[in-house]
N, C-alpha and C positions, 0 to 999 in steps of 0.2 A: 405555158411559160415553161423554159428549158430550166429541168432541176441542176441544183448547183452544190458542187463538192465544198464542203467548209475546209477552210484551209486553215492549218495551225495557226493559233494565234497567242503570240507570248503576252499576256496581260500585263507582266511586269514593265514592257518598252512600249507599248502603246500610247502615246501621249509625249514619249517623251522627245525624238525627234520634232513632233509635230507643236511641243507646247508653245514655240515661240510664235508659230504661223496664227496659232489658237488665239493668243492674245492679239496679233497684229491685225486680223479679219473681224476682231471687236466680236467673236461667237460668245463668251460669258456675259455680254447685254442681257440676253435672254434668262441667265441664271438670276440675274439683279433684278430684272423685274419680275421674275416670279416669285423673288423671295419678298418685294414690294405687294404683289399681288394677295400674298399669303398672310399678311400685316395688315393689310384691309382688310380683309376677310375675317380674321380674327379679332380684329377692332370693334369690326359691327358687331361683333359677339359677345364684347367686353371681357376679351380673354387678350391679358396683356402680357406675353411671357419677359421674362428678366434673363435668362440663361439659354444659348440656344448652341444644337452643334450641327454642322452643315457635314454632310457626308459627301464623298466625292466632289469635294469643292474644288477642283480646279484651278484655276488662275485665281479663284478669292471672288466671282461676280457677286454672287448671292451670300456671300459671307461678310465682304465687305458692305454692303446694302443692309444686313441685318444689323452690323455694328454699328452704321451709322445712324441707325433709327433708335441707339441707346442701349440697345441690348448686348448683353454680356456674351460674346459668340464664338465659339472656336472651330477650326477647319479640319478636317482630316481627308486627306487624299495619297495615294499610293503611287504616284508620281514625283517624285525629286524634282525632275523639271518643272510641272506645275506649279508646288508649292514652292520653290524659289521666288519664282514672278510673284505668285501671291503673296509673299513675303517683303516684295520688293515692293509691290502696289499699295497694302498697307502702311509700311514706312511713310512712303510718298503720301500720303493722304492725311498721316498724323494718327495711325488707327491702332493701338494697341490690341492685335489678335494673334493668338497663338495657333499655329498650323501644326499639326501633330502628322507626321509620316505611317500610315496605317492601311490595310486593306479594310474596306468596311464589312467586309467578311468576318474580320478577327477581329476585334476593338479590344483585345487586350490591353492596348497601351494607354486605353482611356476609361475601361469601365473599372479598373481599381479604385482611381481617386476619384471618378466621377458618377458611379453607379447610383441612379437613382434621382439625380442633381438636373436633369435639362428640362425646362418646361417646352420646348419646341425642337423635334429634330428635322431637318431640311436634308433631302436628297434630287437633286435637280439635273436638268441636262440627259435625261434620256438615260441615268445611270443605272436604274432597276432593270432594264432592259440589255444590258449586258451580262448579267446573272443570267445564264444559261442552262444552269440546272436546278432543278426543284429544292434539291438539298439548301444551295446557296441562298436561294430566296427565304426560305426560312431561316434558315442563320443569321442575313441580315435585319430581317423582321424579330428576330428573338434576341439580337444585340441593342435593335433600337428599344424594345420593350425593358432592358434591362436598364438603361442610362436615362431613361424619361422618368419624371418623377409623377405621381398619381395624379390624374387629370389632365396631365400634358399632350400634347399632338405632335402627329409626324405628319408630315406633307411631303408627298413626293410626286413627280409626272412620270409617266410610262406614253412611249407611241405603242397605239392598237395595232391590231392587226390590219384596219381600215389605211393605216397612214404605209405598214410595209410592204399592201399590195400594190401601192404606186411605185414599189422600188424595182423597176421595170428593165434592168440592166442598160439605160441609158447613160451619157457622161451629162451631168449635172454641174456648171460652173457657180460655184458658190461664193466667190471672190475674183476680182478683176481689176487689178491697176497697173500704172506703167511698170511699176517693181514687183509686184506679187500676183499670181494666178493660181487658184486652188478649185482643182474640180474634183467632184464624186463620182464613183462608178456601184450602183447600189444594184443587187438583186435579191430576191426572195425566195425560199422552199416553202412552200404552203405545206407539205408533206411532214418537213422538221420544224415548220414555224419559224427557222433560223433566216436571217436578214445578214448579209455580207454587204459591209461596205467599204470600197476600195478607195482611199484617200490621196490623190495625187497634188502635188504642187511643186510650181516653180518659182524663184524670189532672183532677181536681177543683181549677181553681184556688181559688176560695173555694165558698162554701156554694151560688151558682147557676150558675158558671160552669164548665163544662167545656172543656178543651184535647184537640182530636183530631189525631191523627197516623196517618200510612200509608205502609208501604212495599211493596214487590213485589219479592221473591227468587226466584231461578229455579235449580235444581239438576237434576243430571243422575244416574239411576240406572245406575252401574256394575255392571259384573257380575264376580264373582268371576275370572272367567276373563282379563278385560280387564285388572284392577288387576294379577294376576299378571304377565300378557307385559308391561305397562309397568315393572313393577319390575325384571323381567329384562332387556329392553333398558335400562334405566338403569345395570344393574350391580349392583344390588340381589338377594340372595337373601331369597326368601319362607322366613319361619320358621315361621309358624302364624297359625290364625284363632281367637280368644276370641267370647264372647258378654261379657255388659257384667257377668256376675258373674264372668270370669276363666278361666271352664271354656274348656278346649280343644276344638274343634267339628270333627267329623269333616265330609267333603268334603260329604256330602250334606246337610249342614245349612243351614239358612237363615233364621236369625231375622232380624227386622227391622231390628237394627243390628250390624255387623259390627266387631269389632277385629282389625285386621291388624297384624301385626308381620313387620319385614323387617331384614336385617342387610347390613352392608357386610363381605364376606367379607375375613379377613386372607390378606395377600399374603406 
């Protein structure tokens, strides 16, 4: 496979223009699905969180699913455009949910008033893969540890290297309607373990005029061992790996997406 040059990515701008397309194409439904899967898995173990923090919440799919389940939930995201949509959606369904503009690597806007407060922290939509530096991974897990209450759970999903191996430089249409077309061009460099996703969309403004947009996203393929070590270094105990059906995975299983569960051990 051809090796890729990694383009510069302004993380403060990604999802800015794409936010309304993200909502329009229903991409946040997967976050809501993972939130409900998490609650089902926890309830089967007699765990009923009362307060939750949803990191990289985007347009609020998982956040609103947790809040609709009766959990006092806060959403955090760095994209103002995504948060505007999340706040509107919460208002539309009659849910009172605080949404905070913050980078999940720097939870200074959350930690002072909420240290040790949350019994569940979630982070979905392969947001962990957007942490391309080892220091960032540990910083996020350290922040999660500080806001978790003793015995609290952290649940997040990651794309595995098996998923990135399928990023083969082909164009993949992910949404198509009479008024909107979205396609991805995905590439992966196994030497750097970085995947580059070029998201391109066209939206019809009238019968003849189409508006084009584009963003480039960079993700890293973290290994299971790297994530477990970073969790341990942050003081979090690894609990389980699940697949997207909620099935507990054996150590030699490697699906394209893992759901990882960790816990802050009671002291």
